[in-house]
C-alpha positions in Angstrom: -58.6 43.6 -13.4 -58.9 46.6 -11.2 -58.8 50.0 -12.9 -55.6 51.7 -11.7 -55.8 55.3 -10.3 -52.6 57.3 -10.9 -51.6 60.7 -9.5 -49.6 62.6 -12.0 -47.0 65.3 -11.1 -46.0 67.4 -14.1 -45.1 70.9 -15.1 -48.5 72.5 -15.7 -47.9 75.9 -17.3 -49.2 75.2 -20.8 -45.8 74.4 -22.3 -46.1 72.3 -25.4 -43.3 69.9 -24.6 -44.7 69.0 -21.2 -48.2 68.8 -22.5 -47.1 66.4 -25.2 -45.7 64.2 -22.4 -49.1 64.2 -20.8 -50.9 63.6 -24.1 -48.8 60.5 -24.8 -49.1 59.2 -21.2 -52.9 59.5 -21.2 -53.3 58.0 -24.6 -51.0 55.1 -23.9 -53.1 53.9 -21.0 -56.8 54.4 -22.1 -58.2 52.3 -19.2 -56.4 54.1 -16.4 -57.8 56.9 -14.4 -55.4 59.9 -14.0 -55.4 62.8 -11.7 -53.1 65.7 -12.7 -52.0 67.8 -9.7 -51.3 71.5 -10.6 -52.6 75.0 -10.4 -53.9 75.7 -13.9 -57.5 75.3 -14.7 -56.7 75.4 -18.5 -55.9 71.7 -18.4 -59.6 70.8 -18.0 -60.0 72.2 -21.6 -56.7 70.8 -23.0 -57.5 67.2 -21.9 -61.3 66.6 -22.0 -61.8 63.1 -20.8 -63.9 61.6 -18.1 -61.1 59.5 -16.8 -58.8 62.5 -16.4 -59.4 64.8 -13.4 -57.5 67.8 -12.1 -56.8 69.0 -8.5 -54.9 72.0 -7.3 -52.9 72.7 -4.2 -54.9 75.2 -2.0 -53.5 78.7 -2.0 -51.9 79.2 1.4 -52.7 83.0 1.1 -55.7 84.2 -0.8 -54.2 87.4 -2.1 -51.6 87.0 -4.8 -49.8 90.2 -3.9 -49.5 89.1 -0.3 -48.2 85.8 -1.5 -45.5 87.5 -3.7 -44.5 89.7 -0.7 -43.9 86.8 1.6 -42.3 84.7 -1.1 -39.8 87.6 -1.7 -39.0 88.9 1.8 -39.7 85.8 3.9 -38.8 83.2 1.4 -37.7 80.4 3.8 -40.7 80.8 6.2 -43.1 81.1 3.3 -42.0 77.9 1.6 -41.9 76.0 4.9 -45.5 77.1 5.6 -46.5 76.2 2.1 -44.8 72.8 2.4 -46.9 71.8 5.4 -50.1 73.1 3.8 -49.5 71.0 0.8 -48.6 68.0 2.9 -51.8 68.3 4.8 -53.7 68.5 1.5 -52.0 65.4 0.1 -52.4 63.3 3.3 -56.2 63.5 2.7 -55.6 61.8 -0.7 -53.0 59.2 0.0 -55.4 56.3 0.2 -57.1 57.1 -3.2 -54.2 56.3 -5.6 -52.3 53.2 -6.7 -49.2 54.9 -8.0 -47.6 58.3 -8.5 -46.0 59.3 -11.9 -43.7 62.3 -12.2 -43.3 63.0 -15.9 -41.3 65.9 -17.4 -38.1 66.9 -19.0 -35.9 69.5 -17.2 -37.4 68.9 -13.7 -34.1 68.3 -11.9 -32.3 71.6 -12.3 -30.4 73.3 -9.5 -31.1 77.0 -9.7 -33.1 79.6 -7.8 -36.2 79.1 -9.9 -36.5 75.4 -9.7 -35.2 74.6 -6.2 -38.5 75.1 -4.4 -40.2 72.7 -6.8 -37.4 70.1 -6.7 -36.8 70.0 -3.0 -40.5 70.6 -2.1 -42.9 68.7 -4.3 -40.6 65.7 -4.9 -40.0 65.3 -1.2 -43.7 65.8 -0.4 -44.8 63.0 -2.8 -42.1 60.6 -1.6 -43.1 61.2 2.0 -46.9 61.1 1.7 -47.0 58.3 -0.9 -44.3 56.1 0.5 -46.7 53.1 0.5 -47.4 53.0 -3.2 -45.1 52.7 -6.4 -43.5 55.8 -7.7 -42.3 56.3 -11.3 -40.2 59.1 -12.9 -40.4 59.3 -16.7 -38.8 61.3 -19.4 -36.4 63.6 -17.6 -32.8 64.6 -17.7 -30.7 65.4 -14.6 -29.0 68.8 -14.1 -27.4 71.1 -14.5 -26.5 70.9 -10.8 -23.7 72.6 -8.8 -23.7 71.1 -5.3 -23.2 67.7 -3.6 -26.3 68.5 -1.5 -28.5 68.7 -4.6 -27.2 65.4 -6.1 -27.3 63.6 -2.8 -30.9 64.6 -2.2 -32.1 63.1 -5.5 -29.8 60.1 -5.2 -31.7 59.2 -2.0 -35.0 60.1 -3.5 -34.5 58.0 -6.7 -33.7 55.0 -4.5 -37.3 55.2 -3.2 -38.8 55.0 -6.7 -39.8 51.8 -8.5 -38.5 53.2 -11.8 -36.5 56.3 -12.9 -36.1 56.6 -16.7 -33.9 59.4 -18.1 -33.9 60.6 -21.7 -30.1 60.8 -22.1 -27.2 58.6 -21.3 -25.3 61.3 -19.4 -28.0 61.6 -16.8 -28.2 57.8 -16.4 -24.4 57.6 -16.0 -24.6 59.8 -12.9 -26.7 57.1 -11.1 -25.1 54.0 -12.5 -25.0 52.5 -9.0 -28.9 52.5 -8.9 -30.5 49.4 -10.4 -33.8 51.1 -10.9 -32.4 53.8 -13.2 -32.8 53.4 -17.0 -32.4 55.5 -20.1 -34.3 55.6 -23.4 -34.9 58.3 -26.0 -37.2 61.3 -25.3 -40.9 60.4 -24.7 -42.1 62.6 -27.6 -40.4 60.3 -30.1 -43.0 57.7 -29.2 -46.0 60.0 -30.0 -48.4 59.3 -32.8 -48.4 62.6 -34.7 -49.9 63.3 -38.1 -47.7 65.2 -40.5 -49.2 67.8 -42.9 -47.8 68.4 -46.4 -44.9 70.8 -46.3 -45.4 74.4 -47.5 -42.8 75.3 -50.1 -40.2 77.9 -49.1 -41.2 78.1 -45.4 -39.0 78.5 -42.4 -40.0 78.2 -38.8 -38.2 79.4 -35.7 -39.1 78.4 -32.2 -38.4 81.4 -30.0 -37.3 81.5 -26.3 -36.9 84.3 -23.8 -33.4 84.0 -22.3 -33.6 87.4 -20.6 -34.8 86.0 -17.3 -32.9 82.8 -17.2 -30.0 82.3 -14.8 -26.6 82.5 -16.6 -28.2 82.8 -20.0 -29.6 86.4 -19.9 -26.2 87.8 -21.0 -26.7 86.0 -24.4 -30.3 87.3 -24.9 -29.4 90.4 -27.0 -27.1 88.5 -29.4 -29.7 85.7 -29.7 -32.4 88.2 -30.8 -30.1 89.8 -33.3 -29.2 86.4 -34.7 -32.9 85.6 -35.1 -33.4 89.0 -36.9 -30.6 88.2 -39.3 -31.9 84.8 -40.0 -35.4 86.2 -40.7 -34.1 88.9 -43.0 -31.9 86.5 -44.9 -34.7 84.2 -45.7 -37.2 86.9 -46.5 -34.7 88.3 -49.0 -34.7 84.9 -50.6 -38.5 84.9 -50.8 -39.1 82.5 -48.0 -42.2 82.8 -45.7 -41.2 82.8 -42.1 -43.2 81.6 -39.0 -42.3 82.3 -35.4 -43.5 79.7 -32.9 -44.2 80.2 -29.2 -44.2 77.0 -27.2 -45.0 78.6 -23.8 -46.4 82.0 -23.0 -45.7 81.6 -19.3 -41.9 81.4 -20.0 -41.9 84.5 -22.1 -41.9 83.1 -25.7 -44.6 85.5 -26.9 -42.9 88.5 -25.3 -39.6 87.5 -27.0 -41.3 87.3 -30.3 -42.8 90.8 -29.9 -39.3 92.1 -29.0 -37.8 90.5 -32.1 -40.5 92.0 -34.4 -39.9 95.4 -32.8 -36.3 95.2 -34.0 -37.4 94.9 -37.6 -38.8 97.3 -40.2 -42.4 96.8 -41.2 -41.2 95.7 -44.6 -39.9 92.6 -43.0 -42.1 92.1 -39.9 -45.3 92.3 -41.9 -44.2 89.1 -43.8 -43.8 87.1 -40.6 -46.6 84.8 -39.2 -46.8 84.2 -35.4 -48.0 80.9 -34.1 -48.8 80.7 -30.4 -49.4 77.6 -28.4 -52.5 78.0 -26.1 -53.3 74.4 -25.3 -54.4 73.8 -28.9 -52.1 70.8 -29.4 -53.4 69.4 -32.7 -53.7 72.7 -34.6 -50.3 73.9 -33.3 -48.6 70.7 -34.4 -50.4 70.9 -37.8 -48.8 74.4 -38.4 -45.5 73.3 -37.1 -45.3 70.2 -39.3 -45.8 72.2 -42.5 -42.4 73.9 -42.2 -39.7 72.9 -44.6 -36.9 74.3 -42.4 -36.9 74.7 -38.6 -34.5 76.6 -36.4 -35.1 75.1 -33.0 -34.4 77.0 -29.8 -36.9 74.9 -27.8 -35.8 71.4 -27.0 -39.0 69.8 -28.2 -39.0 71.9 -31.3 -35.8 70.0 -32.1 -37.4 66.7 -31.3 -40.5 67.5 -33.4 -38.5 68.7 -36.3 -36.8 65.3 -36.4 -40.1 63.5 -36.2 -41.5 65.7 -39.1 -38.5 65.1 -41.2 -37.7 68.8 -41.5 -34.4 70.4 -42.3 -33.2 71.2 -38.8 -30.8 73.6 -37.2 -30.8 73.4 -33.3 -29.9 76.5 -31.4 -28.3 74.9 -28.4 -28.8 76.7 -25.0 -28.4 73.8 -22.7 -26.3 70.7 -22.2 -29.5 68.6 -22.3 -29.8 69.4 -26.1 -26.2 68.5 -26.9 -26.5 65.3 -24.8 -29.5 64.1 -26.7 -27.9 65.1 -30.1 -24.9 63.1 -29.2 -27.0 60.0 -28.3 -28.7 60.3 -31.6 -25.4 60.7 -33.5 -26.5 64.0 -35.0 -23.9 65.3 -37.4 -25.8 68.3 -38.9 -25.5 72.0 -38.4 -26.2 73.7 -35.1 -25.5 77.0 -33.3 -24.4 77.3 -29.6 -26.2 80.2 -27.9 -23.0 81.0 -25.9 -20.9 81.3 -29.1 -23.0 83.7 -31.1 -20.7 86.4 -32.4 -22.1 89.5 -34.2 -22.1 90.6 -36.8 -22.6 87.3 -38.6 -21.0 88.3 -41.9 -20.8 84.6 -43.0 -24.3 83.6 -42.2 -25.4 80.6 -44.4 -28.9 79.4 -44.8 -29.6 75.7 -44.2 -28.9 73.6 -47.3 -28.4 70.2 -45.6 -30.7 67.3 -45.8 -33.3 66.7 -43.1 -32.4 64.5 -40.1 -33.3 60.8 -40.8 -34.9 59.5 -37.7 -34.1 55.9 -37.1 -37.3 53.8 -36.4 -35.4 52.1 -33.6 -35.4 55.4 -31.8 -39.2 55.6 -31.9 -39.5 52.0 -30.6 -36.9 52.6 -27.9 -38.7 55.8 -26.7 -41.8 53.8 -26.0 -39.8 51.8 -23.5 -39.8 54.9 -21.2 -43.2 53.5 -20.1 -42.1 49.8 -19.9 -42.0 49.5 -16.1 -45.2 51.6 -15.5 -46.9 49.5 -18.2 -46.1 46.2 -16.3 -47.5 47.7 -13.1 -50.7 49.0 -14.7 -51.3 45.6 -16.5 -50.6 43.6 -13.3 
C-alpha cells in the first residue's frame, strides 16, 4: 500500500491545546508522512520525526516592521498581495500530497484577529488542492456575526470530504450537510500518562483577556478573582501553580501581572509552569495537581482526563457547549459574571469529574473518515 503524504494546516504558535492535536494526529498514523505548514521553526524541535516535515509560507516583505506598517495602514492591499504570494507558493506543491488535513479547535471565529486566517488560508487550500480529499478535524464553529461569514464556510465545507466538530451546537448549524459530523474533543482520545497527585496542590491555567475582542472589559476582574483564589488557598496551606499554555497569546504576561498584584509573602509561594513545546514534562506537572481552575479550554479537558477536581472559568460558548454535551453538573465561573469583592468565595470541595470511557472511544472517531482514506 502506498504511503500517504498529508499536508497539515494548523495553528502553529506553540499553544499546548493545538500541539496536542498534532501529537495525537501524528501518533495515530505512524506510517503516514506529514508536512505541517506554518511559520514557526520551533516545531522542528517539538516533533522530531523523519516522516514529519515543516514548510513555511515565504515572507512577502523581508522586514517585519515594513510588514506591520502595510498590514496596519494598507490592510486590504497587503492581505490581497499576501494571498497571491501564498497561492503561488502552494501551486508548486499541489502535486506532492494525497490529502489536506485542517486540525484545530477555535479556527472558525469571526473577529478582526481571525478573519484573515479564516477567509485566506481556508480559501487558498480549497482552491489549490481542489483535486484531493480535504478533512477538517476537531473544531467548533463560531462565534460568528454575519451571514457572509456563515455562507462562506457553508460553501467551503461542502467541498470537504469530512468535517468533524467537537460539539453538537456546531454540527446543528450545518445539519443540511451530509459530510458534517460531531464527536468529543480530539484530546480526549490521547494516550497520556498520569503522575501521582501532589497533596494540597492547586493549579490555575491563566489567560490574557486584555487584548481579546469583547473580553478585555472583564480582564481586571478576572485577575482580581485569580488573586483571591490564590490567597484563599495559600491561607489554607495549599501549594499553588500557575500554568501558561501559550506565550504567544499572553499567558506568561498575564501571570506576571497577577503576581505583581500580590505581596511577596504570597507570590513567593507560587510556582510558574510555562509551556515551551515541552509537551511531556508540562503534562507531567499538570497531572500532579489535585485541584484545577481551568481558564484554558484544554486545561478543562485535561483536568477531566487526569481525574482532578475541576472548576472551569468559562470565557466562551465553546466551553459551555462542550460541558453541556458531557452533562457536566459541577461548579464553574462565568467570566462575564465575576462580581467583586467575592465575599462568599468557596474553595472546591466537590468530587472530580468522572470521565465516561465512552467519551474517550467516541473522541477517537474524529479520525474515522481520515483513517478509512489513509488505509485505503
